[in-house]
DOPASE-635735 format. One line per 3 residues: number of its first residue (from 0); for each residue x, y, z of N, C-alpha, C, O. Coordinates in steps of 0.2 Angstrom, whole numbers, plus 5000, padded with zeros to 4 digits. Example, Ala and Ser with C-alpha at 12.3 -4.5 7.8 and 13.67 -1.06 7.14 Angstrom:
0> 5066 4972 5039 5062 4978 5039 5066 4984 5039 5071 4983 5042 | 5064 4989 5035 5068 4995 5036 5064 5000 5039 5067 5006 5040 .
END
This chain:
0> 5063 5094 4979 5070 5092 4979 5072 5082 4978 5070 5077 4981 | 5075 5084 4973 5079 5077 4974 5082 5073 4980 5086 5077 4982 | 5082 5068 4983 5088 5067 4987 5091 5061 4983 5089 5055 4981 .
3> 5099 5065 4984 5105 5060 4983 5106 5054 4984 5106 5051 4989 | 5108 5050 4978 5105 5041 4981 5111 5041 4986 5110 5036 4988 | 5114 5043 4988 5119 5042 4994 5114 5042 5003 5117 5040 5008 .
6> 5110 5044 5003 5107 5049 5005 5100 5042 5008 5099 5039 5014 | 5097 5041 5003 5094 5037 5003 5098 5030 5005 5094 5027 5009 | 5103 5026 5003 5109 5023 5004 5109 5022 5012 5110 5017 5015 .
9> 5109 5027 5012 5112 5032 5020 5107 5028 5027 5108 5024 5031 | 5098 5031 5023 5095 5028 5027 5091 5022 5027 5085 5021 5029 | 5095 5017 5023 5094 5010 5024 5098 5007 5027 5097 5001 5028 .
12> 5105 5010 5028 5110 5007 5032 5109 5008 5040 5111 5005 5044 | 5104 5014 5040 5105 5016 5047 5100 5014 5049 5100 5015 5055 | 5094 5011 5045 5090 5007 5047 5091 5000 5051 5088 4998 5056 .
15> 5098 4997 5044 5098 4991 5046 5104 4991 5053 5104 4987 5057 | 5107 4996 5054 5113 4998 5059 5109 4998 5066 5111 4996 5072 | 5101 5002 5064 5101 5001 5071 5095 4992 5075 5095 4990 5081 .
18> 5093 4991 5069 5091 4983 5069 5095 4978 5072 5093 4973 5076 | 5102 4979 5070 5109 4975 5072 5110 4976 5078 5111 4972 5082 | 5110 4984 5079 5109 4984 5086 5104 4981 5090 5105 4981 5096 .
21> 5101 4979 5089 5096 4978 5095 5096 4971 5097 5093 4968 5101 | 5100 4968 5092 5100 4961 5091 5107 4960 5094 5108 4956 5098 | 5110 4964 5092 5116 4964 5095 5116 4964 5104 5120 4961 5107 .
24> 5113 4968 5106 5113 4969 5114 5110 4965 5115 5108 4965 5121 | 5109 4959 5112 5106 4952 5114 5099 4952 5119 5100 4950 5125 | 5094 4955 5118 5087 4957 5123 5087 4949 5123 5090 4945 5120 .
27> 5083 4947 5131 5080 4943 5131 5073 4941 5129 5069 4943 5134 | 5071 4938 5124 5066 4936 5124 5062 4930 5125 5066 4925 5125 | 5054 4929 5127 5051 4923 5127 5048 4921 5123 5046 4926 5119 .
30> 5047 4914 5121 5043 4911 5114 5038 4914 5110 5037 4913 5104 | 5034 4919 5116 5028 4924 5112 5033 4928 5110 5032 4928 5104 | 5038 4933 5113 5042 4937 5109 5045 4939 5101 5046 4944 5097 .
33> 5048 4929 5101 5051 4927 5096 5044 4927 5092 5045 4930 5087 | 5038 4924 5092 5034 4922 5087 5033 4931 5084 5034 4933 5079 | 5033 4932 5089 5029 4939 5086 5032 4944 5084 5030 4950 5082 .
36> 5040 4942 5084 5044 4948 5080 5046 4943 5073 5047 4946 5068 | 5046 4935 5074 5044 4932 5068 5039 4933 5063 5040 4933 5057 | 5034 4935 5065 5026 4937 5062 5029 4945 5058 5028 4947 5052 .
39> 5032 4947 5063 5031 4955 5061 5036 4957 5054 5035 4961 5050 | 5045 4951 5055 5049 4952 5051 5045 4949 5042 5045 4952 5037 | 5042 4943 5043 5035 4943 5038 5033 4948 5037 5034 4950 5031 .
42> 5029 4950 5040 5023 4955 5038 5029 4960 5035 5029 4960 5029 | 5032 4963 5037 5037 4969 5035 5037 4969 5030 5036 4973 5027 | 5039 4960 5027 5042 4960 5019 5036 4958 5015 5037 4958 5009 .
45> 5031 4957 5016 5025 4959 5012 5021 4963 5011 5017 4964 5006 | 5023 4967 5017 5023 4975 5013 5024 4979 5010 5021 4984 5008 | 5032 4976 5010 5039 4977 5003 5035 4978 4998 5033 4983 4995 .
48> 5032 4968 4997 5034 4968 4992 5027 4971 4988 5027 4973 4982 | 5022 4971 4992 5016 4976 4990 5017 4982 4988 5013 4981 4983 | 5020 4987 4988 5025 4991 4986 5024 4991 4981 5021 4994 4977 .
51> 5031 4985 4980 5034 4984 4971 5025 4982 4969 5022 4986 4966 | 5022 4976 4971 5016 4974 4965 5016 4981 4962 5017 4981 4956 | 5013 4988 4967 5007 4993 4965 5011 4995 4959 5009 4996 4953 .
54> 5018 4996 4961 5025 5000 4960 5027 5001 4953 5027 5006 4949 | 5031 4993 4952 5035 4993 4949 5032 4989 4940 5028 4984 4940 | 5035 4991 4934 5033 4987 4929 5039 4981 4928 5038 4976 4924 .
57> 5043 4981 4930 5049 4977 4928 5046 4968 4930 5044 4967 4936 | 5046 4965 4926 5042 4956 4925 5048 4952 4929 5047 4946 4929 | 5056 4955 4932 5057 4949 4936 5056 4954 4942 5053 4950 4946 .
60> 5057 4959 4946 5054 4964 4951 5046 4958 4953 5046 4953 4957 | 5042 4960 4949 5036 4958 4950 5035 4951 4953 5033 4949 4958 | 5038 4948 4949 5039 4940 4950 5042 4937 4959 5040 4933 4963 .
63> 5048 4944 4957 5050 4941 4963 5048 4944 4969 5049 4941 4974 | 5043 4950 4969 5037 4953 4975 5032 4948 4976 5030 4947 4982 | 5029 4944 4970 5025 4941 4971 5027 4933 4975 5023 4930 4979 .
66> 5032 4932 4973 5034 4925 4977 5037 4929 4986 5037 4925 4991 | 5039 4935 4987 5040 4936 4993 5034 4936 4996 5034 4934 5001 | 5026 4940 4995 5021 4940 4996 5020 4933 4999 5020 4931 5005 .
69> 5018 4928 4992 5016 4922 4993 5022 4917 4999 5019 4914 5003 | 5027 4915 4999 5033 4914 5001 5030 4915 5009 5027 4910 5012 | 5032 4924 5012 5031 4925 5019 5024 4926 5023 5023 4928 5029 .
72> 5019 4925 5017 5013 4925 5021 5010 4916 5022 5005 4914 5024 | 5016 4911 5021 5014 4906 5021 5017 4905 5027 5015 4901 5032 | 5022 4908 5026 5026 4908 5035 5021 4910 5042 5018 4906 5046 .
75> 5021 4916 5040 5014 4916 5046 5011 4913 5048 5012 4910 5053 | 5006 4912 5044 4999 4905 5042 5005 4898 5047 5002 4892 5047 | 5007 4897 5048 5013 4891 5048 5014 4895 5056 5012 4891 5060 .
78> 5017 4899 5058 5018 4902 5064 5010 4903 5068 5009 4903 5075 | 5006 4904 5065 5000 4906 5066 4997 4900 5070 4993 4900 5075 | 4998 4893 5066 4995 4888 5067 4998 4886 5073 4996 4885 5078 .
81> 5007 4886 5070 5010 4883 5079 5006 4887 5086 5005 4883 5091 | 5006 4894 5085 5005 4898 5091 4997 4894 5094 4995 4893 5100 | 4993 4894 5089 4988 4892 5090 4988 4884 5093 4984 4882 5098 .
84> 4991 4883 5091 4992 4873 5094 4994 4875 5101 4991 4872 5106 | 4999 4879 5102 5002 4878 5110 5000 4884 5113 5003 4886 5118 | 4993 4886 5110 4990 4891 5116 4995 4897 5118 4995 4900 5123 .
87> 4999 4899 5113 5004 4907 5113 5002 4910 5111 4999 4908 5106 | 5000 4917 5114 4999 4922 5111 5007 4927 5107 5012 4929 5110 | 5006 4929 5103 5014 4934 5101 5013 4938 5106 5008 4939 5107 .
90> 5020 4941 5110 5020 4947 5114 5027 4953 5109 5033 4951 5108 | 5023 4958 5108 5025 4963 5106 5032 4964 5109 5032 4962 5115 | 5038 4966 5107 5045 4966 5111 5048 4975 5105 5047 4977 5099 .
93> 5053 4976 5110 5061 4978 5109 5060 4977 5101 5059 4982 5097 | 5062 4971 5100 5065 4971 5092 5059 4971 5085 5059 4974 5079 | 5052 4966 5088 5048 4968 5082 5047 4977 5082 5046 4980 5077 .
96> 5047 4980 5089 5045 4986 5088 5049 4990 5084 5046 4993 5080 | 5058 4990 5084 5063 4991 5080 5062 4987 5071 5066 4988 5067 | 5059 4985 5071 5056 4982 5066 5055 4986 5061 5058 4989 5056 .
99> 5047 4985 5065 5043 4991 5061 5044 4997 5060 5042 5000 5055 | 5048 4999 5067 5048 5006 5064 5055 5008 5058 5055 5014 5056 | 5058 5004 5057 5064 5003 5053 5059 5001 5046 5060 5005 5041 .
102> 5053 4998 5045 5051 4997 5042 5047 5001 5038 5046 5000 5032 | 5044 5008 5044 5041 5011 5040 5045 5016 5038 5041 5020 5034 | 5051 5018 5039 5055 5025 5036 5057 5019 5027 5057 5021 5021 .
105> 5059 5013 5030 5059 5011 5021 5052 5010 5018 5051 5011 5011 | 5048 5009 5020 5040 5011 5017 5038 5017 5013 5033 5018 5009 | 5042 5020 5016 5042 5029 5018 5046 5028 5009 5044 5028 5003 .
108> 5051 5028 5010 5059 5031 5004 5055 5025 4997 5054 5028 4991 | 5054 5018 4997 5049 5017 4992 5044 5018 4990 5042 5015 4986 | 5042 5022 4991 5033 5026 4990 5037 5032 4987 5033 5034 4983 .
111> 5044 5035 4989 5045 5038 4986 5048 5041 4978 5048 5046 4975 | 5051 5035 4979 5055 5033 4974 5052 5034 4966 5046 5032 4965 | 5057 5038 4960 5051 5036 4957 5052 5031 4950 5057 5029 4949 .
114> 5047 5030 4945 5048 5023 4945 5053 5019 4940 5052 5014 4937 | 5059 5025 4939 5063 5023 4936 5072 5022 4941 5077 5021 4940 | 5068 5024 4947 5075 5025 4954 5071 5016 4958 5075 5012 4960 .
117> 5064 5016 4958 5061 5011 4962 5064 5007 4961 5070 5007 4962 | 5062 5002 4956 5065 4993 4956 5070 4992 4959 5070 4988 4963 | 5077 4997 4959 5084 4994 4959 5084 4998 4968 5088 4996 4972 .
120> 5080 5001 4970 5079 5003 4977 5075 4998 4981 5077 4998 4986 | 5071 4994 4980 5066 4987 4980 5071 4983 4982 5073 4980 4988 | 5073 4985 4978 5078 4976 4978 5085 4976 4981 5088 4970 4983 .
123> 5088 4983 4982 5093 4982 4985 5093 4984 4993 5097 4984 4998 | 5085 4986 4992 5082 4984 5002 5082 4976 5002 5085 4973 5007 | 5079 4972 4997 5077 4966 4998 5085 4960 5000 5084 4955 5003 .
126> 5091 4962 4997 5097 4959 5000 5098 4962 5006 5102 4959 5010 | 5096 4969 5008 5100 4969 5014 5094 4968 5022 5095 4969 5028 | 5088 4967 5018 5080 4965 5024 5082 4958 5024 5080 4955 5029 .
129> 5085 4955 5020 5085 4947 5020 5091 4943 5023 5091 4938 5027 | 5098 4948 5022 5103 4948 5024 5101 4949 5032 5102 4944 5036 | 5098 4956 5035 5099 4954 5043 5094 4953 5046 5094 4953 5052 .
132> 5086 4949 5042 5082 4944 5045 5088 4937 5047 5089 4934 5052 | 5090 4936 5042 5095 4930 5041 5097 4929 5048 5095 4925 5052 | 5103 4937 5049 5106 4937 5054 5101 4937 5062 5104 4936 5067 .
135> 5097 4938 5062 5092 4939 5069 5088 4932 5069 5084 4930 5073 | 5087 4928 5063 5085 4923 5065 5090 4917 5069 5088 4913 5072 | 5096 4918 5067 5101 4913 5067 5105 4914 5074 5106 4910 5078 .
138> 5105 4921 5074 5109 4923 5078 5105 4926 5087 5108 4928 5092 | 5097 4926 5085 5093 4931 5091 5088 4925 5091 5087 4920 5096 | 5083 4925 5086 5078 4921 5089 5077 4913 5089 5073 4910 5093 .
141> 5083 4911 5083 5083 4903 5087 5086 4904 5093 5082 4902 5098 | 5092 4906 5095 5095 4904 5103 5091 4903 5108 5090 4899 5112 | 5086 4910 5106 5082 4911 5113 5075 4908 5113 5070 4909 5117 .
144> 5074 4905 5108 5069 4899 5107 5067 4894 5111 5068 4889 5109 | 5064 4894 5117 5064 4886 5121 5059 4882 5119 5058 4877 5122 | 5056 4884 5113 5049 4878 5112 5056 4874 5106 5061 4877 5104 .
147> 5054 4868 5106 5057 4865 5101 5052 4863 5095 5054 4859 5091 | 5047 4865 5094 5043 4866 5088 5043 4873 5085 5043 4874 5078 | 5043 4877 5090 5044 4886 5089 5051 4884 5086 5051 4883 5080 .
150> 5054 4883 5088 5064 4880 5086 5064 4879 5080 5067 4883 5077 | 5062 4875 5078 5061 4870 5074 5058 4872 5067 5060 4871 5061 | 5052 4875 5068 5051 4880 5063 5055 4887 5060 5055 4888 5054 .
153> 5057 4890 5065 5062 4895 5060 5069 4894 5059 5073 4898 5056 | 5070 4886 5063 5079 4882 5059 5075 4881 5052 5079 4883 5047 | 5067 4878 5049 5065 4878 5045 5063 4882 5039 5062 4880 5033 .
156> 5064 4889 5044 5064 4895 5038 5072 4898 5035 5073 4903 5031 | 5075 4896 5038 5082 4899 5036 5084 4897 5029 5087 4901 5025 | 5082 4891 5026 5084 4890 5020 5080 4895 5015 5083 4897 5010 .
159> 5073 4897 5016 5071 4900 5012 5072 4903 5012 5071 4905 5006 | 5075 4910 5017 5078 4915 5019 5082 4917 5011 5082 4920 5006 | 5087 4910 5015 5094 4913 5011 5092 4912 5002 5094 4916 4997 .
162> 5086 4906 5002 5083 4908 4993 5081 4913 4991 5081 4915 4986 | 5079 4917 4998 5076 4922 4994 5083 4929 4994 5084 4933 4990 | 5085 4930 4997 5093 4931 4997 5096 4932 4989 5099 4936 4986 .
165> 5095 4925 4989 5098 4925 4982 5096 4926 4976 5098 4930 4972 | 5088 4921 4976 5086 4928 4971 5087 4935 4972 5090 4937 4967 | 5086 4939 4978 5087 4946 4977 5093 4947 4975 5094 4951 4970 .
168> 5098 4944 4977 5107 4947 4975 5105 4943 4966 5109 4946 4962 | 5103 4940 4964 5103 4939 4955 5101 4945 4953 5105 4948 4950 | 5094 4947 4956 5089 4950 4952 5092 4960 4953 5090 4965 4950 .
171> 5098 4961 4957 5101 4964 4960 5106 4965 4956 5107 4971 4956 | 5110 4961 4951 5115 4961 4947 5113 4962 4939 5116 4963 4935 | 5106 4961 4940 5105 4964 4932 5104 4970 4932 5103 4973 4927 .
174> 5103 4973 4939 5102 4982 4938 5109 4984 4939 5109 4991 4939 | 5115 4981 4942 5118 4985 4942 5123 4983 4936 5127 4987 4934 | 5123 4977 4934 5123 4978 4922 5121 4981 4921 5125 4982 4917 .
177> 5118 4984 4921 5113 4986 4918 5115 4995 4919 5111 5000 4917 | 5118 4996 4922 5120 5003 4926 5127 5006 4921 5128 5011 4920 | 5131 4997 4920 5139 4999 4918 5138 5003 4911 5143 5005 4908 .
END
């Protein structure tokens, strides 16, 4: 049975709302928990990109997905290097657990998409995901971080996230224009 598009977008919206709820509750996070949430968010987008690389035939979507995989892997590498330097072991927490739970639902949804519907669903998710991650980094992770170097790393990532969002919105407009 084919799921209506509104149901799929409802699942995405619900996942983002749950993540936003965890963030809005403003949990107190230690620096190791902040580091784990940041690495988790980056790995999730790499996972989404890998699904796109495997499913999409659209050149713009593939280029975007490869950029996401490469850029987010670079951030993880920086975070791991900093954690190693500081002797910090990232710690699991409510924020990273919620991100992972929401990501599993999104990955199932993306994998279930037909080739015809996949590209738009992937890009729509990327727009929503980057908005949520930017809000989490600016509104939760940076304010909760005590270590100046970790705070600086997070602050330095925000412009790249905003560039990713703008790129995703540009690709999204191509899909919107093609459906009119």
